[in-house]
Each structure stands twice: as C-alpha cells, then as structure tokens.
C-alpha positions, 0 to 999 in steps of 0.5 A, a space after each residue: 508517465 503511465 503504466 502502459 508506456 514503461 517496460 524496462 529491464 532495469 530501473 535506475 536508482 532514485 535520487 537522494 531523499 530531500 528535505 523538500 519532498 513529501 514522502 508516501 510509503 507502502 508497507 508490505 514488500 516496501 518497508 517490511 519483507 513479505 511474510 507467509 502470513 499478514 500476521 507475521 509482519 511487524 515494525 521493528 525498533 530500527 524501522 520505527 526510529 528511522 521513520 521518526 527521523 525522516 518525519 522530522 527531517 521532512 517537517 512531518 510530510 511522511 505518510 504510510 499508504 497501505 492495503 493494511 487496515 488503519 487499525 493495524 497501521 495505527 498499532 504498528 506506527 504507535 506514537 510516530 508522527 505520520 499520516 496513515 492511509 489504510 485499506 488502499 485509501 478507504 481509511 485515512 488518518 490525516 497529519 492533524 489527526 482527523 479521520 476519514 473513512 469510506 462507507 462500507 458496502 452492505 455485501 462485504 460481510 457476506 463476502 468475508 463469510 464466503 471467503 472464509 468458507 473457501 479458505 477452510 476447504 483450501 489449505 494454505 489460503 489465508 483470509 485477511 478480513 478488514 473493516 472495509 475489505 477482505 484480502 484472499 492470500 494464496 502465497 502458500 497455495 499458489 496452485 489455488 490461483 485460478 480458483 481464488 480469481 474465480 471466487 473473487 470475481 464471483 463475489 465482486 459481481 454478486 455483492 457489487 464490491 470493487 475487486 483488485 489483484 495484487 501479488 498472490 492476493 485478490 482483494 474485495 473492497 467495501 468502497 471506492 478508492 485507491 492509493 492514488 486518491 489517498 495520496 492526492 487528498 493528502 497532497 492538498 493539505 499541510 504538511 504535504 502541499 507544495 512539496 515534491 511528492 515521492 511514492 515507494 511501493 512494490 505491488 500492482 496496487 501501488 501503480 495508482 500511487 505512482 501515477 498520482 505522484 507523477 501527476 503532481 510533478 513527483 516520481 515513483 520508486 518500484 521495489 523489487 523485480 522490474 516490471 511494467 510500471 509507472 514508476 521512474 526509479 527502482 530499489 531492490 528490496 526493503 533493505 535497500 529502501 531502508 538504506 535510501 531512507 537513511 540518506 536525506 540530503 
C-alpha cells in the first residue's frame, strides 16, 4: 500500500498485537500527547512499565523510531531494553547496543543559527536544535506557517540540507535518511528479523515507516485524524495506543 492509493474517511481498528510481531513506535503524538513545546513531553511511569512489558512479551523486538534526538530517547527510555532510532533514523542504537550515526553536513550549524534568529523575531516559533537536525515548530504561532516554510526552503537550498515537513513543523536534516530506512535496517537483524512488522505513528514523517513495514509484509497504524496514508489501520489518540499495547495475544 502506498501513500497515494489510500484516502479513507475512517480506518479500521488494528488486530491485537501478537508475540510474533516486531513493533516500531513513534513517540510524539503516538505514545505521548503532543505538547506546546518539545520540552514539555516526558515518559511517565505507566508508559515505561508498559513498554518494558511489551518488550518482554515480544522477546525484545520493540523499537522507538522518532524525530527526537537519540540522546533524548536514551534519557527517556532509561534502562528499558529497546532499540532506538532518533532524528528520523539518522541515529540508531541497535538492540545489541551498537550505535550508528550519519555524518553531519557542514551547513547545519549555520542553519540552526538562522532558525534561532528567526524565532527570536517571531514569538511562538520554537526551535528544537539537535545534533543532526533542526526542527522549526510553529504550533504556538500558526500564522507563521508560510514564513516558516519559506525560511526552511531557503535554508535547505542554501546549505544543501534535506527538508521535511510535519504537522506544524519544518525540519532540516543534517544527513540523508528517514524512518523507513531505519526500520528496514533494524528488520535485517535480531531480534526483529523474521517477524511480522508493525509501525505506529501519527505524522507525515511516519509515512516512510508505514511503507517500510508494508514492504516487509506488515502493516502501519495511523494515530489521530484519518487522512491520506499508507497505513492500514487507525487508533484515535495516544491513550488508544496505550490500551492497544496492553492487549498482547
């Protein structure tokens, strides 16, 4: 299933999670509710407990695949036995603890400086600077959408940085990669290989993940309002995702 051939008013509820699945999970808008600022999001004790339980039930075949920086994911996950793919797959902590990270393009630092100058002049715009990307959030300044898009496009061309858009955010990446490539990489190795993969996500940046699991014979679950998507199933919100995680067949 590809992004262009599915437009549905509603998506069916997903099947129960099974012990033979490989599970890949986005964070913001999927496991945790979207917050006004990225710094307002944190893993609560109940979420950590559930992720640990699911990891045990799936023999360790659980990974977080997020736009968040790997350092942030590592801090929030703590001692949980999870593989982690941060910055849309530009940074990966494999299940065996190995670390992979894409080289950083030299123009990223200058792009971060320009983004910060823009935010200083545009109240409500929030800059999330990462080691390998910079996200320009305008959730608190929706009237700045066009200006943010123009700035991001200019910085992408000036500094040769890949640009991607999400919900109320434009992000410049300091390297090539996406969530789909990260999932494909993890699926090629234990404990994920040989399992039916599922990816759960909410944003436009998650479509590459949906397509990756579909290509491997699995399926995607879109969280939130139905839209054009490569996912086959839907869940209403992060609370529904947590309830789904609690039912492993």
